[in-house]
MDAnalysis code that builds the backbone (N, CA, C; Angstrom):
import MDAnalysis as mda
import numpy as np

u = mda.Universe.empty(360, n_residues=120, atom_resindex=np.repeat(np.arange(120), 3), trajectory=True)
u.add_TopologyAttr("name", ["N", "CA", "C"] * 120)
u.add_TopologyAttr("resid", np.arange(1, 121))
u.add_TopologyAttr("resname", ["GLU", "SER", "LYS", "PRO", "ALA", "VAL", "ALA", "ALA", "ALA", "ALA", "SER", "ALA", "SER", "LEU", "GLU", "GLY", "LYS", "PHE", "ALA", "GLY", "GLU", "TRP", "LYS", "GLY", "GLY", "GLU", "GLU", "SER", "SER", "GLY", "ALA", "LEU", "ARG", "LEU", "SER", "PHE", "LYS", "PRO", "LYS", "ASP", "GLY", "GLY", "GLY", "TRP", "ALA", "ALA", "GLU", "ALA", "ALA", "PHE", "THR", "PHE", "ASP", "GLY", "THR", "GLU", "ILE", "PRO", "ALA", "ARG", "THR", "LYS", "SER", "VAL", "THR", "VAL", "GLU", "GLY", "THR", "LYS", "VAL", "GLN", "LEU", "THR", "PHE", "GLU", "TRP", "ASN", "VAL", "GLN", "GLY", "THR", "SER", "GLY", "GLN", "SER", "ARG", "LEU", "THR", "GLY", "GLU", "LEU", "LYS", "GLY", "ASP", "THR", "ILE", "GLU", "GLY", "LYS", "TYR", "ASP", "SER", "ASN", "VAL", "ALA", "GLU", "ALA", "ALA", "SER", "SER", "GLY", "SER", "TRP", "LYS", "VAL", "LYS", "ARG", "ALA", "SER"])
u.atoms.positions = np.array([
    [-20.257, -17.438, 14.932],
    [-19.446, -18.204, 14.009],
    [-19.349, -17.541, 12.649],
    [-20.105, -16.490, 12.422],
    [-20.086, -15.853, 11.105],
    [-18.898, -14.911, 10.930],
    [-18.184, -14.604, 12.012],
    [-17.098, -13.631, 11.925],
    [-16.000, -14.032, 10.939],
    [-15.475, -15.276, 10.967],
    [-14.448, -15.628, 9.974],
    [-14.945, -15.485, 8.543],
    [-16.191, -15.837, 8.268],
    [-16.736, -15.708, 6.918],
    [-16.794, -14.237, 6.507],
    [-17.158, -13.359, 7.441],
    [-17.199, -11.926, 7.161],
    [-15.789, -11.425, 6.844],
    [-14.802, -11.832, 7.634],
    [-13.409, -11.427, 7.401],
    [-12.931, -11.952, 6.053],
    [-13.269, -13.190, 5.721],
    [-12.853, -13.763, 4.444],
    [-13.486, -12.996, 3.288],
    [-14.750, -12.636, 3.411],
    [-15.428, -11.893, 2.351],
    [-14.810, -10.514, 2.184],
    [-14.504, -9.859, 3.300],
    [-13.883, -8.533, 3.235],
    [-12.498, -8.634, 2.603],
    [-11.722, -9.643, 2.995],
    [-10.384, -9.821, 2.442],
    [-10.454, -10.101, 0.942],
    [-11.422, -10.923, 0.533],
    [-11.546, -11.256, -0.884],
    [-11.794, -9.998, -1.706],
    [-12.514, -9.015, -1.143],
    [-12.812, -7.802, -1.897],
    [-11.579, -6.908, -2.055],
    [-10.494, -7.232, -1.343],
    [-9.251, -6.475, -1.479],
    [-8.522, -6.846, -2.769],
    [-8.827, -8.028, -3.303],
    [-8.125, -8.488, -4.495],
    [-8.361, -7.530, -5.651],
    [-7.281, -7.174, -6.356],
    [-7.401, -6.321, -7.525],
    [-6.339, -5.234, -7.558],
    [-6.530, -4.308, -8.496],
    [-5.587, -3.199, -8.698],
    [-6.230, -1.907, -8.232],
    [-5.411, -1.070, -7.607],
    [-5.878, 0.203, -7.061],
    [-4.920, 1.308, -7.502],
    [-5.449, 2.501, -7.719],
    [-4.611, 3.634, -8.121],
    [-5.088, 4.885, -7.397],
    [-4.142, 5.735, -7.035],
    [-4.475, 6.975, -6.347],
    [-3.224, 7.791, -6.107],
    [-3.127, 8.370, -4.900],
    [-1.965, 9.207, -4.621],
    [-1.564, 9.148, -3.156],
    [-0.311, 9.560, -2.929],
    [0.208, 9.732, -1.583],
    [0.486, 11.206, -1.375],
    [0.386, 11.660, -0.121],
    [0.682, 13.050, 0.221],
    [1.540, 13.062, 1.475],
    [2.655, 13.769, 1.386],
    [3.551, 13.875, 2.522],
    [3.630, 15.303, 3.009],
    [4.595, 15.540, 3.874],
    [4.816, 16.895, 4.364],
    [5.470, 17.757, 3.299],
    [5.547, 19.038, 3.552],
    [6.229, 19.990, 2.670],
    [5.713, 19.908, 1.237],
    [4.413, 19.722, 1.090],
    [3.755, 19.719, -0.213],
    [4.239, 18.628, -1.158],
    [4.847, 17.564, -0.639],
    [5.245, 16.467, -1.507],
    [4.058, 15.546, -1.731],
    [3.956, 15.034, -2.962],
    [2.889, 14.102, -3.292],
    [3.255, 13.384, -4.575],
    [2.487, 12.364, -4.891],
    [2.730, 11.631, -6.124],
    [1.675, 10.568, -6.323],
    [1.791, 9.888, -7.448],
    [0.860, 8.806, -7.755],
    [1.250, 7.554, -6.974],
    [0.271, 6.709, -6.714],
    [0.496, 5.451, -6.007],
    [-0.354, 4.379, -6.665],
    [0.270, 3.244, -6.986],
    [-0.453, 2.098, -7.543],
    [-0.171, 0.873, -6.684],
    [-1.226, 0.170, -6.320],
    [-1.107, -1.042, -5.525],
    [-1.929, -2.148, -6.166],
    [-1.500, -3.377, -5.994],
    [-2.327, -4.517, -6.394],
    [-2.181, -5.609, -5.350],
    [-3.270, -6.320, -5.121],
    [-3.310, -7.375, -4.119],
    [-3.917, -8.629, -4.728],
    [-3.339, -9.781, -4.386],
    [-3.949, -11.051, -4.781],
    [-3.614, -12.110, -3.741],
    [-4.561, -13.032, -3.520],
    [-4.316, -14.102, -2.553],
    [-3.213, -15.029, -3.068],
    [-2.388, -15.527, -2.155],
    [-1.341, -16.480, -2.519],
    [-1.864, -17.895, -2.312],
    [-1.356, -18.823, -3.106],
    [-1.680, -20.228, -2.889],
    [-1.208, -20.624, -1.499],
    [-2.047, -21.301, -0.760],
    [-1.666, -21.740, 0.577],
    [-1.921, -20.689, 1.644],
    [-2.561, -19.589, 1.282],
    [-2.897, -18.565, 2.272],
    [-1.979, -17.369, 2.212],
    [-2.403, -16.299, 2.813],
    [-1.638, -15.063, 2.788],
    [-1.908, -14.261, 1.524],
    [-1.182, -13.181, 1.380],
    [-1.406, -12.260, 0.271],
    [-0.105, -11.883, -0.404],
    [-0.204, -11.602, -1.699],
    [0.893, -11.026, -2.467],
    [0.462, -9.610, -2.833],
    [1.426, -8.703, -2.875],
    [1.111, -7.321, -3.227],
    [2.232, -6.749, -4.082],
    [1.857, -5.800, -4.923],
    [2.828, -5.041, -5.712],
    [2.543, -3.565, -5.495],
    [3.614, -2.777, -5.488],
    [3.466, -1.339, -5.274],
    [4.408, -0.583, -6.199],
    [3.960, 0.588, -6.635],
    [4.799, 1.516, -7.395],
    [4.268, 2.913, -7.103],
    [5.170, 3.888, -7.112],
    [4.750, 5.259, -6.852],
    [5.609, 6.215, -7.659],
    [5.184, 7.464, -7.728],
    [6.005, 8.471, -8.393],
    [6.559, 9.422, -7.345],
    [7.782, 9.871, -7.597],
    [8.440, 10.855, -6.749],
    [9.083, 11.875, -7.684],
    [8.747, 13.140, -7.536],
    [9.223, 14.192, -8.439],
    [8.960, 13.823, -9.900],
    [7.804, 13.200, -10.158],
    [7.421, 12.862, -11.517],
    [8.067, 11.611, -12.083],
    [8.901, 10.929, -11.300],
    [9.588, 9.727, -11.768],
    [8.945, 8.486, -11.162],
    [8.674, 7.492, -11.998],
    [8.100, 6.228, -11.537],
    [9.145, 5.459, -10.727],
    [8.772, 5.054, -9.515],
    [9.681, 4.330, -8.624],
    [9.105, 2.938, -8.361],
    [9.773, 1.888, -8.872],
    [9.292, 0.545, -8.555],
    [9.640, 0.205, -7.108],
    [8.835, -0.634, -6.504],
    [9.056, -1.017, -5.114],
    [9.110, -2.535, -5.011],
    [9.836, -3.023, -4.015],
    [9.932, -4.461, -3.782],
    [9.223, -4.778, -2.474],
    [8.168, -5.578, -2.568],
    [7.355, -5.903, -1.394],
    [8.139, -6.738, -0.395],
    [8.122, -6.300, 0.862],
    [8.746, -7.052, 1.958],
    [7.710, -7.884, 2.687],
    [6.544, -7.298, 2.967],
    [5.503, -8.031, 3.680],
    [4.145, -7.397, 3.418],
    [3.123, -8.223, 3.505],
    [1.747, -7.735, 3.398],
    [0.900, -8.536, 4.377],
    [0.119, -7.822, 5.177],
    [-0.755, -8.448, 6.163],
    [-2.169, -7.920, 5.944],
    [-3.110, -8.834, 5.867],
    [-4.508, -8.455, 5.701],
    [-5.310, -9.073, 6.838],
    [-6.030, -8.237, 7.554],
    [-6.918, -8.709, 8.618],
    [-8.276, -8.053, 8.399],
    [-9.201, -8.823, 7.843],
    [-10.514, -8.267, 7.530],
    [-10.380, -7.170, 6.493],
    [-10.771, -5.934, 6.839],
    [-10.683, -4.814, 5.899],
    [-9.405, -4.008, 6.088],
    [-8.577, -4.386, 7.061],
    [-7.340, -3.649, 7.336],
    [-6.161, -4.302, 6.609],
    [-5.280, -3.455, 6.092],
    [-4.114, -3.950, 5.361],
    [-2.871, -3.207, 5.832],
    [-1.760, -3.941, 5.887],
    [-0.457, -3.327, 6.151],
    [0.508, -3.863, 5.112],
    [1.198, -2.947, 4.444],
    [2.108, -3.291, 3.357],
    [3.444, -2.604, 3.604],
    [4.526, -3.381, 3.558],
    [5.870, -2.823, 3.709],
    [6.653, -3.115, 2.438],
    [7.294, -2.070, 1.889],
    [8.093, -2.271, 0.680],
    [9.350, -1.417, 0.716],
    [10.358, -1.867, -0.069],
    [11.630, -1.150, -0.204],
    [11.667, -0.476, -1.563],
    [12.433, 0.611, -1.658],
    [12.544, 1.351, -2.907],
    [13.896, 2.064, -2.950],
    [14.213, 2.611, -4.132],
    [15.452, 3.355, -4.321],
    [15.127, 4.585, -5.164],
    [15.385, 5.783, -4.605],
    [15.140, 7.029, -5.319],
    [16.468, 7.762, -5.460],
    [16.889, 7.990, -6.692],
    [18.106, 8.753, -6.977],
    [19.279, 8.269, -6.125],
    [19.448, 6.943, -6.055],
    [20.571, 6.368, -5.335],
    [20.364, 6.243, -3.835],
    [19.224, 6.662, -3.332],
    [18.930, 6.571, -1.907],
    [17.900, 5.470, -1.675],
    [18.273, 4.498, -0.848],
    [17.350, 3.406, -0.545],
    [16.486, 3.772, 0.649],
    [15.279, 3.239, 0.648],
    [14.375, 3.485, 1.760],
    [13.355, 2.378, 1.880],
    [12.538, 2.498, 2.908],
    [11.478, 1.528, 3.142],
    [10.242, 2.283, 3.601],
    [9.093, 1.859, 3.117],
    [7.825, 2.492, 3.508],
    [6.871, 1.437, 4.056],
    [6.103, 1.846, 5.059],
    [5.050, 0.982, 5.600],
    [3.729, 1.712, 5.455],
    [2.813, 1.104, 4.716],
    [1.476, 1.657, 4.533],
    [0.506, 0.878, 5.403],
    [-0.324, 1.578, 6.142],
    [-1.407, 0.946, 6.876],
    [-2.686, 1.628, 6.430],
    [-3.706, 0.834, 6.170],
    [-4.949, 1.421, 5.702],
    [-6.115, 0.485, 5.882],
    [-7.265, 0.979, 5.452],
    [-8.480, 0.190, 5.574],
    [-9.307, 0.322, 4.308],
    [-9.838, -0.812, 3.864],
    [-10.695, -0.867, 2.689],
    [-12.118, -0.492, 3.084],
    [-12.676, 0.494, 2.382],
    [-14.070, 0.884, 2.563],
    [-14.665, 1.008, 1.178],
    [-15.536, 0.064, 0.823],
    [-16.082, 0.052, -0.530],
    [-14.987, -0.266, -1.525],
    [-14.762, 0.625, -2.496],
    [-13.713, 0.430, -3.492],
    [-12.516, 1.340, -3.236],
    [-12.390, 1.845, -2.014],
    [-11.305, 2.763, -1.661],
    [-10.523, 2.207, -0.478],
    [-9.193, 2.322, -0.565],
    [-8.348, 2.018, 0.589],
    [-7.630, 3.321, 0.925],
    [-7.679, 3.715, 2.191],
    [-6.920, 4.904, 2.578],
    [-6.317, 4.699, 3.950],
    [-5.223, 5.437, 4.179],
    [-4.552, 5.298, 5.455],
    [-3.340, 6.201, 5.552],
    [-2.397, 5.777, 6.379],
    [-1.181, 6.544, 6.657],
    [0.033, 5.754, 6.194],
    [1.131, 6.469, 5.960],
    [2.385, 5.784, 5.657],
    [3.506, 6.375, 6.496],
    [4.510, 5.559, 6.708],
    [5.763, 5.974, 7.346],
    [6.887, 5.483, 6.467],
    [7.824, 6.381, 6.135],
    [8.974, 6.014, 5.319],
    [10.249, 6.284, 6.089],
    [11.192, 5.367, 5.948],
    [12.502, 5.533, 6.567],
    [13.556, 5.563, 5.485],
    [14.364, 6.594, 5.513],
    [15.457, 6.760, 4.572],
    [16.726, 6.854, 5.406],
    [17.882, 6.756, 4.774],
    [19.162, 6.725, 5.481],
    [19.243, 7.740, 6.628],
    [18.893, 8.993, 6.355],
    [19.115, 10.018, 7.378],
    [17.846, 10.717, 7.838],
    [16.693, 10.250, 7.377],
    [15.459, 10.957, 7.730],
    [14.275, 10.011, 7.705],
    [13.194, 10.458, 8.278],
    [11.944, 9.700, 8.226],
    [10.853, 10.662, 7.788],
    [9.860, 10.136, 7.125],
    [8.745, 10.979, 6.720],
    [7.462, 10.187, 6.876],
    [6.362, 10.915, 6.915],
    [5.075, 10.248, 7.013],
    [4.039, 11.079, 6.302],
    [2.909, 10.472, 6.053],
    [1.839, 11.193, 5.375],
    [0.640, 10.296, 5.221],
    [-0.197, 10.622, 4.237],
    [-1.411, 9.859, 4.010],
    [-1.433, 9.350, 2.573],
    [-2.316, 8.401, 2.326],
    [-2.467, 7.862, 0.978],
    [-3.911, 7.410, 0.789],
    [-4.329, 7.394, -0.473],
    [-5.684, 6.972, -0.807],
    [-5.672, 6.426, -2.223],
    [-6.216, 5.221, -2.399],
    [-6.302, 4.618, -3.717],
    [-7.713, 4.075, -3.929],
    [-8.143, 4.085, -5.188],
    [-9.457, 3.535, -5.545],
    [-9.252, 2.364, -6.499],
    [-10.202, 1.445, -6.445],
    [-10.130, 0.273, -7.328],
    [-10.102, 0.737, -8.779],
    [-9.150, 0.214, -9.534],
    [-9.037, 0.556, -10.949],
    [-9.997, -0.324, -11.747],
    [-10.641, 0.264, -12.744],
    [-11.623, -0.506, -13.516],
    [-10.933, -1.332, -14.583],
])
């Protein structure tokens, strides 16, 4: 019976702001900022922003799912007139969340890794 309490405790530790970077193919990379907070009535709210070619790109959260220490976040963005969507999947270990991402753009798809640490 302790399993739900363990999952709740792990999920609660996800709350907060995280900062780090994403890395894609062809030497592309940039900064990544995420924040998570519980929503009233259950579930989670998340915010995401990243840099691409040195430019800050705001993102609009589509969905966020938290199961224990695992998180999945989907958001939409627009870079230089091109709209896209990214899905991040990762796992919280201590004060670090890391995982993989998949992005879909009009004519291409890309994937890579990401890692963020809890911001003080």
